[in-house]
C-alpha positions in Angstrom: 0.0 0.0 0.0 1.5 3.3 -1.1 1.8 6.2 1.4 1.0 9.9 0.7 2.4 12.8 2.5 -0.3 15.0 4.0 1.6 17.6 5.8 3.2 20.6 4.0 6.9 21.2 4.4 7.2 24.4 6.4 10.1 26.9 6.2 12.2 27.6 9.2 10.4 30.0 11.6 13.5 32.2 11.8 12.9 33.2 8.2 9.9 35.2 9.3 12.3 38.0 10.1 14.1 37.9 6.8 13.3 41.0 4.8 14.9 42.5 1.7 12.8 45.5 0.8 14.9 46.4 -2.3 13.7 43.2 -4.1 10.5 42.5 -2.2 8.8 45.3 -4.2 9.2 43.2 -7.3 5.8 41.6 -6.7 4.0 45.0 -7.0 6.1 45.9 -10.0 5.2 42.6 -11.7 1.5 43.4 -11.4 2.2 46.7 -13.3 4.4 45.2 -16.0 1.9 42.4 -16.6 -0.7 45.0 -17.4 1.6 46.4 -20.1 3.4 49.3 -18.4 7.2 49.8 -18.3 8.7 50.4 -14.9 11.4 52.9 -14.3 13.7 51.2 -11.7 15.3 53.6 -9.3 15.4 50.8 -6.7 18.5 48.6 -7.4 22.0 49.9 -7.4 23.2 48.2 -10.6 25.2 50.7 -12.8 25.0 48.4 -15.8 21.3 48.9 -16.0 22.1 52.4 -17.1 24.9 54.1 -19.1 27.9 52.6 -17.3 30.1 49.8 -18.6 32.6 47.4 -17.0 36.2 48.5 -17.9 37.4 46.6 -21.0 40.7 45.5 -19.5 38.9 43.7 -16.7 36.7 41.8 -19.2 39.9 40.9 -21.2 41.5 39.5 -18.0 38.6 37.3 -17.3 38.3 36.2 -20.9 42.0 35.3 -21.0 41.6 33.3 -17.7 38.8 31.3 -19.2 40.6 30.6 -22.4 43.7 29.6 -20.4 41.7 27.0 -18.6 41.2 28.7 -15.2 37.8 27.2 -14.9 38.3 24.7 -12.1 38.2 25.3 -8.3 40.3 28.0 -6.9 42.0 28.1 -3.5 39.5 28.7 -0.8 40.9 32.1 0.2 41.5 33.2 -3.4 44.1 33.0 -6.1 47.6 34.4 -5.1 47.7 37.2 -7.6 44.3 38.5 -6.5 45.3 38.3 -2.8 48.5 40.2 -3.5 46.6 42.9 -5.4 44.1 43.2 -2.5 47.0 43.6 0.0 48.5 46.3 -2.2 45.1 48.1 -2.3 44.9 47.8 1.5 48.3 49.5 1.8 47.2 52.3 -0.5 44.2 52.8 1.8 46.6 53.2 4.7 45.9 49.9 6.3 49.2 48.9 8.0 48.3 45.9 10.2 47.0 43.4 7.7 46.5 39.9 9.1 44.6 38.2 6.3 42.8 38.7 3.0 40.3 36.5 1.3 38.1 36.5 -1.8 34.3 35.8 -1.7 31.3 35.5 -4.0 30.5 39.2 -3.6 30.5 41.2 -0.4 27.2 39.5 0.4 29.2 36.3 1.1 31.9 38.3 3.0 29.2 39.5 5.3 27.6 36.1 5.6 30.9 34.3 6.4 32.2 37.0 8.8 29.0 37.2 10.8 28.6 33.4 11.0 32.1 33.0 12.3 31.6 35.5 15.1 28.1 35.2 16.5 26.7 32.7 19.0 23.0 32.4 20.0 22.2 35.2 22.4 25.0 37.5 21.0 24.2 40.7 19.2 25.8 42.9 16.6 25.3 46.7 16.3 24.0 47.6 12.8 23.1 51.1 11.5 19.6 52.3 11.2 18.9 52.9 8.3 21.0 50.1 7.0 21.5 47.9 4.0 19.0 45.1 4.5 21.5 42.3 3.8 22.8 42.6 7.4 19.4 42.1 9.1 18.7 39.2 6.7 21.9 37.4 7.6 21.3 38.0 11.3 17.8 36.6 11.0 19.2 33.5 9.2 21.6 33.0 12.1 18.8 33.5 14.6 20.5 36.6 16.1 18.2 39.5 17.1 18.7 43.1 15.8 20.5 45.7 17.9 20.4 48.9 15.8 22.0 52.3 16.3 20.7 55.4 14.7 22.3 57.5 12.1 21.6 61.2 12.7 19.9 63.0 9.9 20.5 66.3 11.6 24.2 65.6 11.5 24.6 64.6 7.9 23.6 61.0 8.6 26.7 60.5 10.8 26.4 57.7 13.4 24.8 58.8 16.6 27.5 58.0 19.2 25.3 58.5 22.2 22.9 55.9 20.8 25.7 53.5 20.1 26.9 53.8 23.7 23.4 53.1 25.0 23.0 50.0 22.8 26.2 48.2 23.7 25.5 45.3 26.0 27.5 42.5 27.6 26.6 40.3 24.6 27.6 42.8 21.9 30.4 41.4 19.8 30.9 44.0 17.1 29.7 47.0 15.1 28.9 47.4 11.4 29.8 50.7 9.7 28.8 51.2 6.1 31.0 54.0 4.7 30.1 55.5 2.2 26.6 54.7 3.4 23.8 52.8 1.7 21.0 54.1 1.7 21.9 57.7 2.7 25.1 58.5 0.7 26.8 59.8 3.8 30.6 59.6 4.4 32.1 59.4 7.9 34.5 61.9 9.1 37.9 60.8 10.5 36.9 62.2 13.9 33.8 60.0 13.9 35.9 56.9 12.9 38.3 57.6 15.7 35.4 57.9 18.2 33.9 54.6 17.1 37.3 53.0 17.4 37.5 54.2 21.0 34.2 52.5 21.7 35.5 49.3 20.1 38.6 49.3 22.2 36.7 49.9 25.4 34.2 47.1 24.8 36.4 44.6 23.0 34.4 44.8 19.7 35.3 43.9 16.1 34.4 46.5 13.5 33.0 45.4 10.1 33.8 48.3 7.8 31.7 48.0 4.6 33.7 50.2 2.2 32.4 48.8 -1.1 31.8 52.4 -2.4 35.1 53.9 -1.2 36.2 55.2 -4.7 32.8 56.8 -5.4 33.2 59.9 -3.3 31.3 62.4 -5.4 33.0 65.7 -4.5 36.6 64.2 -4.3 36.7 64.5 -0.6 39.1 62.0 1.0 37.8 58.7 2.1 39.4 57.5 5.3 39.4 53.7 5.8 38.3 52.6 9.3 41.3 50.3 9.6 43.7 53.1 8.7 42.2 55.3 11.5 42.4 52.4 14.0 45.3 50.1 13.1 45.2 48.3 16.5 41.5 47.6 16.5 40.2 44.3 14.9 38.6 45.4 11.6 37.3 43.5 8.6 37.2 45.8 5.6 34.8 44.8 2.9 35.5 45.6 -0.7 34.8 44.3 -4.2 34.4 44.8 -7.9 30.6 45.4 -8.0 30.4 49.2 -7.5 33.8 50.9 -7.9 34.6 48.7 -10.9 31.1 48.2 -12.4 30.9 44.4 -12.3 28.1 43.5 -9.9 27.1 40.3 -11.8 30.6 38.8 -11.4 30.0 38.4 -7.7 33.6 39.2 -6.6 34.1 40.6 -3.1 36.8 40.4 -0.5 37.7 40.9 3.1 40.8 42.5 4.6 41.4 41.6 8.2 43.6 44.0 10.3 44.4 44.7 13.9 46.5 43.3 16.7 47.5 39.7 15.8 46.8 38.2 19.2 43.2 39.6 19.1 42.1 38.5 15.7 43.9 35.1 15.3 41.2 32.8 16.8 38.4 34.6 14.9 40.2 34.4 11.6 40.7 30.7 12.1 36.9 30.4 12.2 36.5 32.6 9.1 38.9 30.4 7.1 37.2 27.2 8.3 34.0 28.5 6.7 35.8 29.6 3.6 37.1 26.1 3.1 33.7 24.6 3.7 32.2 26.5 0.8 35.1 25.7 -1.6 35.8 29.0 -3.4 34.6 32.1 -5.1 34.2 32.3 -8.9 37.6 31.4 -10.3 38.1 33.1 -13.7 36.5 36.4 -12.4 39.2 36.5 -9.7 41.7 37.3 -12.5 40.0 40.7 -12.9 41.0 41.8 -9.4 44.6 42.5 -10.2 43.7 44.2 -13.5 41.1 46.3 -11.7 43.2 47.4 -8.7 46.5 47.8 -10.5 45.3 48.7 -14.0 43.9 52.0 -15.4 41.4 53.9 -13.2 40.2 56.2 -15.9 36.6 55.0 -15.7 36.3 56.5 -12.2 36.7 60.0 -13.6 33.7 59.7 -15.9 31.7 57.7 -13.3 32.1 60.4 -10.7 31.4 63.2 -13.3 28.1 61.5 -14.1 27.2 60.9 -10.4 28.0 64.5 -9.5 25.7 65.9 -12.2 22.9 63.4 -11.3 23.3 64.0 -7.5 23.0 67.8 -8.1 19.9 67.3 -10.2 18.5 65.1 -7.5 19.2 67.7 -4.8 17.7 70.5 -6.9 14.5 68.5 -7.2 14.4 67.7 -3.5 15.0 71.4 -2.6 12.3 72.6 -5.0 9.6 70.0 -4.1 7.1 70.6 -1.3 7.0 67.9 1.4 10.5 66.7 0.4 13.9 67.4 2.1 17.2 65.7 1.7 20.7 65.6 3.2 23.1 65.9 0.2 24.8 62.5 -0.5 28.6 62.7 -0.6 29.3 59.1 -1.7 27.9 56.1 -3.6 24.8 56.8 -5.8 21.9 56.9 -3.4 19.8 59.8 -2.0 17.5 59.3 1.0 14.9 62.1 1.0 12.6 62.6 3.9 8.9 63.0 3.0 6.2 64.8 5.0 3.1 62.7 4.4 0.2 61.5 6.5 0.8 57.8 5.8 3.5 55.2 5.8 6.2 55.5 3.2 5.6 51.9 2.1 2.1 53.0 1.0 3.5 55.9 -0.9 6.1 53.8 -2.7 3.5 51.2 -3.6 1.2 53.8 -5.1 4.1 55.4 -7.0 4.7 52.0 -8.7 1.0 51.5 -9.5 0.1 55.0 -10.6 3.3 56.5 -12.0 5.4 53.4 -12.8 8.4 54.6 -10.9 10.1 52.3 -8.5 12.0 53.5 -5.4 12.4 51.8 -2.0 10.5 52.8 1.1 12.5 54.1 4.1 10.8 51.6 6.4 12.5 48.9 4.5 15.9 50.1 5.7 14.8 51.1 9.2 14.3 54.7 10.4 13.5 56.7 13.5 9.8 56.4 14.6 7.6 59.0 13.1 9.7 59.7 10.0 9.2 58.7 6.4 11.8 58.4 3.7 12.5 56.7 0.4 15.7 55.8 -1.3 16.5 57.0 -4.8 19.2 55.3 -7.0 20.4 58.3 -9.1 22.3 56.2 -11.7 20.0 56.9 -14.7 20.8 59.8 -17.1 19.5 63.3 -16.4 16.6 63.1 -18.8 15.4 59.9 -17.2 15.8 61.2 -13.7 14.0 64.4 -14.5 11.0 62.4 -15.9 11.0 60.2 -12.8 11.1 63.2 -10.4 8.3 64.9 -12.3 6.2 61.8 -11.8 7.1 61.6 -8.1 6.2 65.2 -7.6 2.9 64.7 -9.4 1.9 61.9 -7.0 2.8 64.0 -4.0 0.6 66.8 -5.2 -2.3 64.5 -6.2 -2.3 62.3 -3.1 -1.5 64.9 -0.4 -3.1 68.1 -1.7 
């Protein structure tokens, strides 16, 4: 007699806390596209969706690697020439106490591995609010609760040090710093980095410095690496090819571990155990790391010229539009306007997709102070496209909140 299963296979309960607002809006957008309308996507930070191209010398390096047979497994930490290039880049960033470097499948995997190697049940990790949703998703997957600290909108979205101090507990293991910041576009001052480092020293914390946008400083202000400002403090610096080098689909990221050797050695043994367990990052694409970091940087001049123009257009619209205000972004390619509306920003963003076919991300998807509403703009499209999108957003604000 055959048996039939009658109970559904349930997902793990901890996944109830996994959210990824940037892509979760796709369900609403699909309804609109299925009805025949084209969506203008200002929600995903992929430069290749717009008028940006991966540098040709990087493509040539990957193509050559593939033709030369570099298509098998790579060493778990990465190929030697890539690791040497990353070490060189770390030195150029002013990082002097390098303990280890490793290559991952995008910074997403760097985050996943580094958090999994650190956190036990009951521990917590300080993450910014607003933040990039990957961090809260990984923490939910690990069964670790959120412990968020606010960024101060009144202070150019710098970390709120008083709030950080209040949030540190006996179970706090580290702090995440996204600099330049996604979603706000802020860039930390050296003084702020030094003050955060002091807190890390006092409370024996590791700092995860997400610096994936470090070469996209719009006004050519200097970017100070966290690990350069605090060479003695345990820091894992995250970098990769996705943003600075316009190759997000290659999924190549890396981590640079620095700090006092005796402090970081046991933790790095755990990181490398996880790196070995997942085999390796994409092999042929790793050959682009040396060509990217040591080759021509000309593309950055044009990229930053475009971003500066599009940031300025974005700020002019924000300044000229009722109910909207915005701290000027200084790095990356995001703006995070505040909106004065009598409903949640998730409702506003949903109606913007349905009525005006423009897709941004609601501030509540990144976290924000109670009583505030925001939305994130990706200002990668050309000026004509942005102007059209901003006109549509302004129309909805007028029509919905007259």
